[in-house]
N, C-alpha and C positions, 0 to 999 in steps of 0.2 A: 227409254220409256218414261213418262211423267212421274214425278215423285209422289208416292202414296205415303204419307206420314205414318200410316199403320205398319209399314214395312219395318219401322224402327222399334216397335214395341218390344221385340226380343232381339237384342244386339249381341251377336256371338263373336268373341275375340279368340284368335287362334293362339295355340301354344304347342308347337310340335314336341316339345320336351316331355309332354305327358304321354307320348306314344313310343312304341318299340322301334318304329321305323316309318318310312315314307308311306308304304302301302297301308299300314294301319291308320296313319293320320289321314290319308285320302279317304279311306273307308269311313272314318269317323265324321269327316266333313260331309260326306254324302248321306250318311244316316241322319245328320242334323238337317240337311236340306230336304230330305224326303219327309222328315218329321214336321217341316213347315217353316224353318227359319228363313226369313226374307232379308236379313242384313248380316253380313259377315265381314269382320275386320281382320285383315292380314297384318299380324303383329309379330314379326320375327326378327329380332334386333341383331341376331348373330350372323345373318346372311350377307354376303357381298351384293353389290348392286346387280351383278349378272344373275346370281342365284335368286335374288328377290324378284327380278323381272321374270325369270323362268317359272318360278312358283306362282307369281301373280297372274301370268298368262293362263296357266293351267286352271287356277281357281276362277279366273274370269270366264273361261269356257264352262266350267262346272256350274257356277252360279247362274250363268245365263240360261243353262238348260232347265233350271228350276225357277227362272224369273225372280231371282234374288239379287240384292244389291251387294256390291263389293266395295270396300273401303281399304285403303292402304294406310297404315300407321306412318305418320310423320313425313312422308315423301310424296309431295304433290307431282313432282316430275315423273316418278315411277307410276303413280296412279294414272297420269295422262298416257304414259307409254304403254301400259297394259290394257287401256280402255276401261279402267275402273270407274265406278259411279262417283267416288268421292275419296276424300282424304281426311284422316283424323289426326288432329294436331295435339301435341303435348304442350305444356306451358313453356318448354324450351324452344319451341318452333317459332318461325315467323307467324304474325298474327293473321287471322282470317281476313282481316281488312287488307293486309299486304298482298295476300295470295289472290284475292278476288280478281284484280286486274290482269294477272298473268294466267290464271286458270279459271276462266268465267264459267266453264261448263261443269266444274266439279262441285259436288255437295261438300260442305265443310262441317265436320264435328270437331268439337274442342273439349279436351279433358280439363276439368276444373276441380279445385280442392278447397275453394274458399268462396264466400259470398262475393267478395270483390272481384275475383277472377270470373265468376259466373256472369256478373253484371258487365265486365269488360268484354267478354266473348259476345254478349248480345249487341253491345255497342259496335264491336268489330264485324257485325253481320254474319255470325256463324249461323248455320242452319239448325243445329241442335248441340246440346252439351251432355257430357257425362259429368256426374258429381260424385266424388268419392273421397275416402272409403267410408261406406255407410256402416258395414259390420266388419269384424276382424277378418283379415284375409292375407296370406303370405305375399301375394303380388303387390300389395299396397303398403308394406311395412315402412318403406322409405318416406311415406307421407304421414307417419305418426299414428296415433291412436284413432280408432274409428270415430267418425263425427256423429254418427247416430241419426235418428229420425228427426229430431228437432232442428238440427242444422240443415238437413235435407228440405224440410218444410219451409225454412227461411229462404233457402236458395231458390226454391220453386216459386215462392211468393214474390221474389225480387225480379224475376224475368218473365218474358212472355214466350221464350223459346221452349221447345220440348226438352225436358230434363229426364235423362236416363240415370237411374240409381246404379251405382257400381261398387263393388267390394263386398264379397261374402254373400252374394245373393243366392238363395236356395229356394226350393219349392215351398218350404215351410215359412219363409219370411217375405215372399213376394207380395202377398196381400198387404202387409204392413207398409211397405214402401209405396204401394199404389194408394193405400189410404191416406198416405202423406201428400199425395197429389202428383207423384211421379208419373211421367207420360209412359215410361217403359222401364225395362231393366237391361243392363249390360252385364255380361258374365263370362267367366272362363271355366272354372272347375265345376261349377254348378251343372253344366251339361257334359263337359269332356270327361269328368271323373265318374259319370254314370255307367252302370253295368249294361244299360240299354239306352243308348243315346237317342235313338228314334223315339222311343216311348217317353223319355223324360222331356224331350223337346215338345212333344204333343201335350204333355201334362202342363208345362209352362203356358203354352198357348191357350189351353183350356181355362186357365185362370183368367186370361183376358176376355175370352168368350163369355164366361160366367158373369163377368162384370159389364158385359155389353161394350167392350172396348175394341172388339174385332167383329 
C-alpha cells in the first residue's frame, strides 16, 4: 500500500521484556493496533535470526489485518524476508544511502541523537528519523542526558524529513514536542506500561486529531 505519512504520527516500538509472556505481549500489540497504531517497529535484540523471522512473520500478519506498517530494527535483510514495510537503522548500521540500492522497496527510518546525524540521515535519503532522547528515559541512558525541546527544535529546523520525537514521551508531554515542530512521536513505555493500552493509544491519537494532524 502507498505510504501515508500520517501512519508515522504514532510510532510504537516493541519491548517483550515488559510482559509476562508471549501471549500477553501479542495481546498488548493487538490492543495497540485496535486502538489505532499504524506503525509498529519490531525491536527485540535478544532474538536469534530464526526467532526474529518467526516473530516478524507473525507481526506482519497481525499488522496487515489492521492496515498498519511494520518496521524491523536494524535488519533490512529480515525486513525483506518477512515482508515488512521498512527497516529502522541505528547509528551503528549501514547508512540509508548504502541500503537503498539493495532494498529499494523498504521505507527507511534512522535513529539520530545529534543535529549532525539528523542532517546526515537526510543526505543519505532516509524517509524519516527519530531524534532522541528528548526527556529522561531508561531505554536511552546510553545516549546521555535528555536533549530537551530546544535541541529537538534545532534538529527539526535543520531537515525537511519527518522528525519523530523519542525518549520519555507520555500523554502529558506530547503537546510540547508537537509545539516544537515534531511530525510525530515514537515511544515504548508510554503505551506498553499503560493499564489500558487500547484506551491510551486512542488518547495519543486524539492529541493529533485535536491539532488537525490526523
